[in-house]
N, CA and C of each residue as an Amber inpcrd file, in Angstrom:
protein
   333
   0.8350000  -1.1750000   0.0000000   0.0000000   0.0000000   0.0000000
   0.8770000   1.2330000   0.0000000   0.5270000   2.1660000  -0.8250000
   1.2480000   3.4150000  -0.8560000   2.4370000   3.4430000  -1.7910000
   2.7200000   2.3290000  -2.4720000   3.8890000   2.2910000  -3.3420000
   3.6290000   3.0110000  -4.6560000   2.5300000   2.6790000  -5.3150000
   2.2300000   3.2850000  -6.6100000   1.0680000   4.2710000  -6.5520000
   0.3390000   4.2710000  -5.4680000  -0.7550000   5.2210000  -5.2520000
  -1.0170000   5.3030000  -3.7570000  -1.8750000   6.2350000  -3.3470000
  -2.1500000   6.3950000  -1.9210000  -2.5970000   5.0720000  -1.3200000
  -2.0700000   4.7890000  -0.1250000  -2.3660000   3.5130000   0.5080000
  -3.1810000   3.6620000   1.7700000  -3.0860000   2.6530000   2.6230000
  -3.8990000   2.5640000   3.8240000  -3.6620000   3.6560000   4.8420000
  -2.5080000   4.3260000   4.7820000  -2.2380000   5.3910000   5.7470000
  -2.6730000   6.7590000   5.2280000  -3.1700000   6.8180000   3.9980000
  -3.6630000   8.0780000   3.4510000  -5.0160000   8.4070000   4.0820000
  -5.3660000   9.6930000   4.0830000  -6.6740000  10.0610000   4.6280000
  -7.7880000   9.4300000   3.7970000  -7.6030000   9.4160000   2.4810000
  -8.5430000   8.7770000   1.5670000  -7.7350000   7.9620000   0.5710000
  -8.2810000   6.8490000   0.1480000  -7.6250000   6.0730000  -0.9010000
  -8.6890000   5.3550000  -1.7190000  -8.3240000   5.0150000  -2.9320000
  -9.2210000   4.3110000  -3.8340000  -8.6840000   2.8970000  -4.0240000
  -9.5360000   1.9150000  -3.7970000  -9.1320000   0.5180000  -3.9720000
 -10.1800000  -0.1910000  -4.8230000  -9.7700000  -1.2380000  -5.5320000
 -10.7480000  -2.0010000  -6.3230000 -11.8270000  -2.6080000  -5.4190000
 -13.0480000  -2.6470000  -5.9120000 -14.1610000  -3.1260000  -5.0790000
 -14.0080000  -4.5760000  -4.6440000 -13.2880000  -5.3890000  -5.3980000
 -13.1200000  -6.7930000  -5.0060000 -12.1730000  -6.9570000  -3.8070000
 -11.5090000  -5.8670000  -3.4070000 -10.6230000  -5.9150000  -2.2440000
 -11.2900000  -5.3730000  -0.9790000 -12.5550000  -5.0290000  -1.0780000
 -13.2770000  -4.4500000   0.0500000 -14.3320000  -5.4500000   0.5270000
 -14.3670000  -5.6650000   1.8380000 -15.3470000  -6.5780000   2.4230000
 -16.2060000  -5.7990000   3.4160000 -17.4990000  -6.0720000   3.4050000
 -18.3870000  -5.4520000   4.3830000 -18.2120000  -6.1690000   5.7180000
 -18.0870000  -5.3900000   6.7800000 -17.9610000  -5.9600000   8.1230000
 -19.3600000  -6.3580000   8.5920000 -19.5600000  -7.6280000   8.9390000
 -20.8820000  -8.0560000   9.4250000 -21.2900000  -7.2780000  10.6790000
 -22.5740000  -7.1260000  10.8780000 -23.0940000  -6.3550000  11.9980000
 -22.7240000  -6.8950000  13.3670000 -22.4180000  -8.1870000  13.4540000
 -22.0790000  -8.7720000  14.7570000 -20.5810000  -8.7020000  15.0650000
 -19.8120000  -8.0320000  14.2150000 -18.3650000  -7.8590000  14.4100000
 -18.0930000  -6.3930000  14.7310000 -17.3840000  -6.1320000  15.8310000
 -17.0350000  -4.7540000  16.1840000 -15.8570000  -4.2870000  15.3300000
 -15.6440000  -2.9810000  15.2910000 -14.4840000  -2.4550000  14.5580000
 -13.1800000  -2.9540000  15.1680000 -13.1570000  -3.1010000  16.4930000
 -11.9540000  -3.6120000  17.1600000 -11.6610000  -5.0450000  16.7140000
 -12.7020000  -5.8640000  16.6310000 -12.5240000  -7.2410000  16.1710000
 -12.1020000  -7.2690000  14.7040000 -12.7340000  -6.4410000  13.8900000
 -12.3980000  -6.3920000  12.4660000 -10.9550000  -5.9500000  12.2630000
 -10.4810000  -5.0760000  13.1330000  -9.0990000  -4.6070000  13.0340000
  -8.0730000  -5.7020000  13.2550000  -8.4820000  -6.8090000  13.8680000
  -7.5650000  -7.9360000  14.0990000  -7.5130000  -8.9090000  12.9230000
  -8.3700000  -8.7280000  11.9290000  -8.4060000  -9.6740000  10.8010000
  -7.0680000  -9.7620000  10.0780000  -6.4660000  -8.6460000   9.7550000
  -5.1980000  -8.6780000   9.0090000  -4.0660000  -9.2650000   9.8430000
  -3.8690000  -8.8280000  11.1080000  -2.8150000  -9.4620000  11.9040000
  -3.0470000 -10.9620000  12.1020000  -4.2960000 -11.3790000  12.3110000
  -4.5800000 -12.8040000  12.4800000  -4.3300000 -13.5840000  11.1950000
  -4.5740000 -12.9570000  10.0420000  -4.2980000 -13.6580000   8.7840000
  -2.7940000 -13.8460000   8.6000000  -1.9850000 -12.8820000   9.0490000
  -0.5230000 -13.0420000   9.0090000  -0.1020000 -14.1980000   9.9050000
  -0.6920000 -14.2740000  11.0910000  -0.3740000 -15.3510000  12.0150000
  -0.7800000 -16.7060000  11.4250000  -1.9650000 -16.7780000  10.8340000
  -2.4310000 -18.0420000  10.2460000  -1.4950000 -18.4970000   9.1340000
  -1.0260000 -17.5600000   8.3360000  -0.0840000 -17.8960000   7.2620000
   1.2140000 -18.4500000   7.8470000   1.7320000 -17.8040000   8.8810000
   2.9490000 -18.2820000   9.5340000   2.7440000 -19.6240000  10.2070000
   1.5910000 -19.7950000  10.8410000   1.2830000 -21.0580000  11.5270000
   1.3000000 -22.2150000  10.5270000   0.7270000 -21.9860000   9.3450000
   0.7220000 -23.0280000   8.3120000   2.1360000 -23.4250000   7.9060000
   3.0520000 -22.4720000   7.9300000   4.4290000 -22.7550000   7.5130000
   5.2240000 -23.5380000   8.5540000   4.9290000 -23.3530000   9.8470000
   5.7820000 -23.9680000  10.8730000   5.1130000 -25.0690000  11.6830000
   3.8120000 -25.2440000  11.5390000   3.1530000 -26.2510000  12.3720000
   3.3450000 -27.6430000  11.7720000   3.3040000 -28.6630000  12.5690000
   3.0730000 -28.6240000  14.0030000   4.3610000 -28.3520000  14.7760000
   4.2260000 -27.6750000  15.8920000   5.3460000 -27.4470000  16.8050000
   5.1170000 -28.3640000  18.0000000   6.0260000 -29.2930000  18.2540000
   5.8300000 -30.1920000  19.3930000   5.7950000 -29.4170000  20.7180000
   4.7970000 -29.7090000  21.5400000   4.7020000 -29.0850000  22.8610000
   5.9410000 -29.4740000  23.6540000   6.5210000 -28.5010000  24.3620000
   7.7340000 -28.7390000  25.1360000   8.9650000 -28.1300000  24.4960000
   8.8550000 -27.7250000  23.2350000   9.9760000 -27.0700000  22.5630000
  10.1360000 -25.6540000  23.1070000  11.3750000 -25.1600000  23.0950000
  11.6310000 -23.7610000  23.4390000  11.2550000 -22.9040000  22.2400000
  10.5140000 -21.8340000  22.4970000  10.0470000 -20.9600000  21.4240000
  10.4570000 -19.5320000  21.7600000  10.9890000 -18.8160000  20.7660000
  11.3690000 -17.4120000  20.9260000  10.4670000 -16.5560000  20.0530000
   9.8440000 -15.5660000  20.6650000   9.0600000 -14.5550000  19.9570000
   9.8510000 -13.2580000  20.0480000  10.1730000 -12.6520000  18.9120000
  10.9110000 -11.3890000  18.9280000   9.9250000 -10.2450000  18.7090000
   9.6730000  -9.5140000  19.7670000   8.7850000  -8.3660000  19.7070000
   7.4260000  -8.6640000  20.2940000   6.9320000  -7.7390000  21.0980000
   5.6400000  -7.9090000  21.7630000   4.6190000  -6.9190000  21.2320000
   4.6470000  -6.7130000  19.9200000   3.5900000  -5.9290000  19.2850000
   2.3680000  -6.8140000  19.0990000   1.4500000  -6.3890000  18.2580000
   0.2160000  -7.1510000  18.0870000   0.4900000  -8.5520000  17.5440000
   1.3840000  -8.6850000  16.5760000   1.6640000 -10.0090000  16.0070000
   2.3230000 -10.9050000  17.0540000   3.3110000 -10.3850000  17.7660000
   3.9740000 -11.1780000  18.8010000   3.0110000 -11.6210000  19.8860000
   2.1320000 -10.7150000  20.3100000   1.1540000 -11.0650000  21.3420000
   0.1630000 -12.1140000  20.8480000  -0.2580000 -11.9960000  19.5950000
  -1.1640000 -13.0100000  19.0470000  -0.4840000 -14.3730000  18.9780000
   0.8080000 -14.3810000  18.6240000   1.5530000 -15.6460000  18.6260000
   1.5650000 -16.2540000  20.0230000   1.8260000 -15.4280000  21.0290000
   1.8760000 -15.9280000  22.4090000   0.5380000 -16.5540000  22.7940000
  -0.5600000 -15.8750000  22.4870000  -1.8860000 -16.3920000  22.8330000
  -2.1590000 -17.7110000  22.1150000  -1.9030000 -17.7480000  20.8140000
  -2.1730000 -18.9750000  20.0490000  -1.2820000 -20.1270000  20.4990000
  -0.0230000 -19.8470000  20.7660000   0.8690000 -20.8990000  21.2590000
   0.3930000 -21.4150000  22.6130000  -0.0310000 -20.4950000  23.4740000
  -0.5270000 -20.8970000  24.7930000  -1.7620000 -21.7960000  24.6500000
  -2.6630000 -21.4210000  23.7460000  -3.8660000 -22.2300000  23.5240000
  -3.5270000 -23.6290000  23.0130000  -2.3680000 -23.7660000  22.3620000
  -1.9300000 -25.0660000  21.8520000  -1.1380000 -25.8570000  22.8890000
  -0.9790000 -25.2920000  24.0980000  -0.3040000 -26.0200000  25.1720000
   1.1590000 -25.6770000  25.3660000   1.6630000 -24.7020000  24.6290000
   3.0750000 -24.3230000  24.7530000   3.2730000 -23.4250000  25.9710000
   4.2580000 -23.7880000  26.7960000   4.5430000 -23.0170000  28.0050000
   5.9990000 -22.5650000  28.0670000   6.8330000 -23.0100000  27.1330000
   8.2490000 -22.6330000  27.1370000   8.4730000 -21.5590000  26.0670000
   7.8700000 -20.3970000  26.3110000   7.9080000 -19.2990000  25.3530000
   8.7150000 -18.1510000  25.9460000   9.7100000 -17.6850000  25.2040000
  10.4960000 -16.5160000  25.5880000  10.1440000 -15.3890000  24.6340000
   9.9210000 -14.2020000  25.1830000   9.6160000 -13.0350000  24.3750000
  10.7230000 -12.0180000  24.5730000  11.3160000 -11.5940000  23.4810000
  12.3560000 -10.5730000  23.5220000  11.7120000  -9.2380000  23.1620000
  11.7180000  -8.3070000  24.1000000  11.0500000  -7.0230000  23.8990000
  11.8180000  -5.9180000  24.6100000  12.3030000  -4.8990000  23.8740000
  13.0780000  -3.8260000  24.4970000  12.2330000  -2.7930000  25.2480000
  10.9510000  -2.6890000  24.9460000  10.1000000  -1.6700000  25.5480000
   9.6760000  -2.0970000  26.9550000  10.0780000  -1.3310000  27.9920000
   9.7650000  -1.7170000  29.3760000   8.2630000  -1.8460000  29.6510000
   7.4540000  -0.9560000  29.0910000   6.0060000  -1.0100000  29.3210000
   5.4180000  -2.3060000  28.7630000   5.8240000  -2.6680000  27.5630000
   5.3300000  -3.9200000  26.9720000   5.7730000  -5.1260000  27.7930000
   7.0150000  -5.0920000  28.2900000   7.4980000  -6.2100000  29.1230000
   6.6590000  -6.3390000  30.3890000   6.3320000  -5.2040000  31.0160000
   5.5120000  -5.2290000  32.2360000   4.1290000  -5.8140000  31.9470000
   3.5250000  -5.4130000  30.8340000   2.2060000  -5.9300000  30.4690000
   2.2550000  -7.4350000  30.2330000   3.2940000  -7.8940000  29.5500000
   3.4290000  -9.3270000  29.2870000   3.6410000 -10.1210000  30.5620000
   4.3960000  -9.5550000  31.4830000   4.6820000 -10.2670000  32.7320000
   3.3970000 -10.5430000  33.5140000   2.3790000  -9.7140000  33.3240000
   1.1020000  -9.9030000  34.0120000   0.3130000 -11.0880000  33.4530000
   0.6450000 -11.5150000  32.2430000  -0.1340000 -12.5660000  31.5890000
   0.1570000 -13.9600000  32.1050000   1.3090000 -14.1590000  32.6890000
   1.5670000 -15.5040000  33.1860000   3.0330000 -15.8460000  33.2540000
   3.2850000 -17.1400000  33.3500000   4.6370000 -17.6360000  33.5790000
   5.3760000 -17.8390000  32.2630000   5.7940000 -16.7530000  31.6640000
   6.6330000 -16.8360000  30.4850000   7.8410000 -15.9550000  30.7390000
   8.9010000 -16.2050000  30.0330000  10.1180000 -15.4370000  30.2280000
  10.1070000 -14.2580000  29.2710000  10.1460000 -13.0490000  29.8180000
  10.1830000 -11.8290000  29.0180000  11.5780000 -11.2520000  29.1380000
  12.2390000 -11.0910000  28.0130000  13.6460000 -10.7160000  27.9940000
  13.8290000  -9.3180000  27.4190000  14.6720000  -8.5180000  28.0700000
  15.0750000  -7.2120000  27.5590000  16.3540000  -7.4230000  26.7710000
  16.2280000  -7.5640000  25.4690000  17.3990000  -7.8890000  24.6570000
  18.4640000  -6.7990000  24.6960000  18.0880000  -5.5820000  25.0640000
  19.0530000  -4.4880000  25.0860000  19.9420000  -4.5190000  26.3240000
  19.4810000  -5.1280000  27.4060000  20.2440000  -5.0840000  28.6500000
  21.5050000  -5.9300000  28.5890000  21.5920000  -6.8280000  27.6270000
  22.7660000  -7.7010000  27.5440000  23.7620000  -7.2460000  26.4890000
  23.5010000  -6.1050000  25.8650000  24.4270000  -5.6030000  24.8490000
  25.6180000  -4.9270000  25.5080000  26.7930000  -5.2280000  25.0320000
  28.0030000  -4.5570000  25.5000000  28.4440000  -3.5740000  24.4310000
  28.4350000  -2.2900000  24.7670000  28.8410000  -1.2870000  23.7810000
  30.1070000  -0.6070000  24.2160000
């Protein structure tokens, strides 16, 4: 988006009608906003599954995609998940979710 014409970050943009879907009335805008990140996760899941439960898993970044990975992995029974996240606020939020290892990758850098 935005490479050859105005994209998703423009105030207004024109897209072909076959790329537009009506949001059903029983779906909130917040839920609809998760469709694209969840589709990225589903695509990645297809590429790497199955992951045997008990394996060590590293998630780099605790943005929306990283958090969705953590939730989906947890639902599949994975408990050995490490998340590398430099943002202190995000690390604090993740620590509230449960017994996973949240790592500040910047604290171990020697400069």
